[in-house]
N, C-alpha and C positions, 0 to 999 in steps of 0.2 A: 674695884672688882678684882678678885684673884684671877691671874692669867690662866690658871689651870681649871677654872670653874666650868668650862665647856669641854666635853669630851672631844678628843681629836679623832678625825677619820684617818685610819692607818693605811692610806693608799700610798705605799712607797713605790715610786716609779722605777721600772727596770732601767738599767743603764745601757748605753750604746757601746758597741765594740767596733773598732778599737776605741779605747777611752781617751787616749791622749792625742789631741789635735796636733797637726804639724807645727813645729817651732816652739812647742810648750815643754816645760820641765815640771815634773810632779813634785809637790812639796807637802809636808805635813803641817806647816805653819799656815797662818791666815794673815798675810801682810795687810797693813792699814794704808790705804791709798785714797786720797780725795783732794780736791782743790779747795783751798781756804781752810778756815778753822772749823772745829766741831761745834755746831750750833747748840745753844741752850734752849731746850723746849720744855714748856710747862704743860703737863697733861690736862690741867684744868681748862686751858684755852685751846688745846689742840683739837683739830677736826680734820676729817677726810671728806672731800667733796668729789662727786662725779657729775660732770656737766658737759656743756657743749651740745653736740648733736645727739641728744637723748630725749626720750618722751617724758621721763620722770627724773629730773635732777635729784641727786641724793646728797645727804649730809649726815655724817656720823660723828658724835663725840667719841672720846676714847672708851667710855663705858658702853655706849651703844655698839661700837665696833667690836668690842670684846664679846658681846652677846650674839654675834653672827655665828653660823655654823663654821666649825674649824676643820682643817685638814692637816696632815703631816705628809711631807714629800722628801724623798732622798734624791739628791742630784749632785753633779760635779760642777765646780767653778772653773772657768777659764778666763784668766785676766789678760788683757792686751799687753801687759808688761812681761808676758811669757811664762807665768807660773800657773799651774793647775792644782786644785785640791779636790780629792775624791770624797764621795760619800758624806756630803753635808746633809744633815737632817734638819729641815725647816718646818716650822709650825706657824700657822696663821690662817688666813681666809683666802680661799680660791678667788682669783680675779674674776672668774666666771660668775661667782656668787654676786659680787658687787655690780658687775656690768648687767647681769640679768635683772637686777632690781631697778637699774636706770633705764633699761630698754633702749638700746642704741637704735637710732633711726637708720633707714636703709642707706642713706647717703654717707653715713659714717664709715670711714676707711682706715683712719689712723688714730692713735692715742698720743697725746702730749702729756708726759708725766712731769708734774711740777713738784719741786722739792724746796727745802729751806735755802735761803740766801739767793733766790732767783734761779736756781739750777733747773734745767729741763733736759729731758731726753725724749726721743720719738721712737715709736714702734707701730708696725701695721697691726690692726686689730686681729688679723688671722694668726699672728705670732702670739698674741695674748690668749688666744682660744686654744690652750693646750692644758692637759691634765696637770702638768707639773709647774705651771706658772701661778704664783701666789703672792699675797701681801703678807710678809713674814714679820713677826715680832719675837720669835724665838729661834735659836740655832743650837743644834746639838744639846737639846734639853735644858738650855739656859736662856734667859731673856737676852735679846740683842744688847750689846754694849753701845753707848753713844757713838764711839768711833766707827762702829760697823753699821750704823743706821738707825739705832733706837730713836723713836719708838716704832717706826715702821719703814720697811724697805720693800721694794719690788724685787722679785726673784724670777729671772728669765733665763733658764739654763742653756738654751740653744744659742745664745748670743754672748759675745764678750761681756765681761762682768760690769763694765761701766753702764751698760743698759739697765742693770739691776739697781736703779737709783736708790740712794739712801734718803732718809728723812722726808719721805713723800707726804704731801698734803692734798694733792688734787690730781684727778685724771680727767683730762679734757678731750672729748672726742671731736674729731675734725674730718673734713672731707678731703683735704690735701695735706700732704706730708709737710712738716715744718721741722727742719733739722734743729737739734737741741744744742746745748753748750759745747760739748766735746765735738759734736758733728760739725759745728760751725768753726771749730778750731783745729781742723786737720784730721780728725778721726773719720773712719769709714761710716757711711750712713747705715749700712746693713749689719756689719759687725758679726759675720758668721765665722767662728773660730776654725771650722773645718775647711774654709776657703782662705784662711789667713787674711780676712778683710779688716786689717788693722788701721790703715791710714787711707785717706781719700786720694784719688788720682787727680783731683782738681789742681 
């Protein structure tokens, strides 16, 4: 299916002032940072699942995912390695859309984001319930490249960018927080760039 076959909702989010969090440097580039190699993903076998503490577990093939209502969002990126990139235009599916179809149970409080090669990251559900959080497959009017998370990455603008996991395939809703890969390896669990929550105090 053509990735442009569904009209995008042009809700471009307003930006926050001041735009540059403490300790960050603005860049026009988009550095490539991740642990391990870039995975090889076949769309024919790719799927996205939403399960855990939900009333109706969901599963989408690539074609089915592309048929969901689409949005477009403008947001800034803040990487824990101290660079920030302004005015990224993302296109994809609102995470509210996929979660509403799964119907989270009242006891669900957190999401564990599962990605290729066993990577996970964790976020409170209230953080995902924002207008500018989406599952993106396009960036600045182009398909995501594999090194930037193709076919699908989460985008969570209010947290350091490692929370915006690449190559995602599952969203698991849970009642208790479960630190992910980087959170277990010295990074801060909350990852708020405005508070410089880069590393854990543990």
